[in-house]
ZAMARGU-4260 file (C-alpha; in steps of 0.2 Angstrom, whole numbers, plus 5000, padded with zeros to 4 digits):
<rodrens>
0) 4903/5076/4910 | 4893/5066/4922 | 4901/5060/4938 | 4904/5041/4939 | 4895/5034/4954
5) 4903/5020/4964 | 4894/5005/4972 | 4895/5003/4991 | 4907/4988/4987 | 4918/4998/4977
10) 4919/5012/4990 | 4923/4999/5003 | 4937/4992/4993 | 4944/5009/4990 | 4943/5012/5009
15) 4953/4996/5013 | 4966/5000/5000 | 4969/5017/5007 | 4971/5010/5024 | 4983/4998/5018
20) 4993/5011/5008 | 4994/5022/5024 | 5001/5007/5034 | 5014/5004/5020 | 5019/5022/5019
25) 5021/5024/5038 | 5032/5008/5039 | 5042/5015/5024 | 5045/5031/5033 | 5054/5022/5047
30) 5066/5013/5035 | 5071/5025/5022 | 5087/5033/5026 | 5101/5040/5015 | 5110/5026/5006
35) 5096/5014/5005 | 5094/5007/4988 | 5077/5006/4978 | 5079/4987/4978 | 5080/4987/4998
40) 5064/4998/4998 | 5056/4986/4986 | 5060/4970/4996 | 5055/4979/5012 | 5037/4984/5006
45) 5034/4968/4997 | 5038/4958/5012 | 5028/4970/5023 | 5013/4969/5012 | 5013/4950/5011
50) 5019/4945/5028 | 5014/4959/5040 | 4997/4965/5032 | 4993/4948/5025 | 4988/4956/5009
55) 4993/4953/4990 | 5001/4965/4978 | 4993/4968/4961 | 5005/4970/4946
</rodrens>
């Protein structure tokens, strides 16, 4: 099977996505404690992505 080659644009999008993911995971690591609900986690990361990172989520 031949490897799939990525364009420079695709690589840059993956790089940006990875950087945003790292920021989200870092922020989540600070709020996740015993007793937090999955809805609270969801609300936090959605707000963080939209308002702190000024990004959008993809469904």
